[in-house]
C-alpha positions in Angstrom: -20.2 20.0 22.7 -18.0 18.0 19.1 -16.8 19.7 16.7 -18.4 19.0 13.4 -17.2 19.3 10.1 -17.7 21.7 7.6 -20.3 20.6 4.9 -21.4 17.6 7.0 -23.8 18.0 10.1 -24.9 14.9 10.1 -21.9 12.3 9.4 -19.8 9.8 11.8 -16.1 10.0 11.4 -13.5 7.5 12.5 -10.3 7.1 13.5 -7.5 5.3 11.6 -7.8 3.0 13.6 -11.2 2.0 13.1 -11.5 2.9 9.4 -8.1 0.8 9.1 -9.7 -2.3 10.7 -13.1 -1.7 8.8 -11.7 -1.3 5.8 -9.8 -4.3 6.3 -6.8 -3.1 5.1 -3.0 -2.4 7.6 -2.7 1.0 9.0 0.2 1.8 6.7 -1.4 1.1 3.7 -4.1 3.5 4.8 -1.5 6.0 5.8 0.1 5.2 1.9 -3.9 5.9 1.0 -4.6 9.4 3.1 -1.6 11.1 1.6 -2.0 9.8 -2.0 -5.5 11.8 -1.2 -7.1 8.6 -2.5 -9.3 8.9 1.1 -10.7 11.7 2.3 -10.2 13.3 6.5 -10.4 16.2 8.4 -8.4 17.6 10.8 -10.5 19.4 13.7 -7.4 20.4 15.3 -5.6 21.2 12.3 -2.2 19.7 11.0 -0.2 17.6 13.5 -3.5 16.6 15.3 -5.2 13.8 15.0 -7.5 12.6 11.7 -11.2 11.4 11.5 -12.4 10.0 8.5 -15.5 9.8 7.1 -17.5 6.6 7.7 -19.1 7.3 4.1 -15.4 6.8 2.4 -15.9 2.9 3.5 -17.6 2.9 0.6 -16.0 5.1 -1.7 -12.3 3.0 -1.5 -11.2 0.5 -3.7 -9.2 -1.6 -2.5 -7.1 -3.4 -5.3 -7.7 -7.4 -4.8 -4.2 -8.7 -5.2 -2.6 -11.9 -3.3 0.8 -13.6 -3.2 -1.0 -16.2 -5.3 -2.3 -14.5 -8.2 0.6 -12.9 -9.3 2.5 -14.7 -12.3 5.4 -15.6 -11.4 8.1 -14.8 -14.4 9.0 -18.0 -16.9 11.8 -18.6 -18.5 12.1 -19.2 -22.2 13.5 -22.1 -22.2 11.5 -23.6 -19.6 13.7 -26.1 -18.2 15.4 -22.4 -15.9 13.2 -20.8 -13.8 13.9 -17.1 -14.7 15.5 -15.5 -11.6 17.8 -18.4 -12.2 20.0 -17.2 -15.6 23.3 -16.1 -14.9 24.4 -13.0 -17.2 28.3 -12.3 -17.6 29.1 -9.5 -15.9 31.5 -6.3 -17.0 35.2 -6.4 -15.4 37.7 -8.8 -14.2 36.5 -12.7 -13.1 36.8 -13.6 -9.5 40.0 -15.1 -7.8 38.1 -18.4 -7.5 36.9 -18.2 -11.2 40.2 -17.1 -12.9 42.1 -20.6 -13.1 39.1 -22.2 -14.7 
C-alpha cells in the first residue's frame, strides 16, 4: 500500500523528473527552487530518499518569464562603442609589449 503524506490524503504526488517536465523547467532549476523553499515537497522515506512533489504545486509555481532576447544590453555613453569594449587603465606597470610606445 502506498504511503500517503500527512494532511493531504487524496493528493497526487509527482517525481522530480515529472514535475520539471510538466512545469517546463530544468531539473537543476527545480533543485534550486526546492532548496530555496519555493516548491513544497515530501520525502516519505526521510532525508536522503526520494522526493515527491504535490501536483497542486504546479498551480502555485511562478516561473519568471525571462529570455535572452528580452534582457536589455548595456549601452555606452558615447553611443559609438559597446559598453563592454571601453578599456580603462589599470594600476601598475605597463606590459612589455606596450612599454616602447
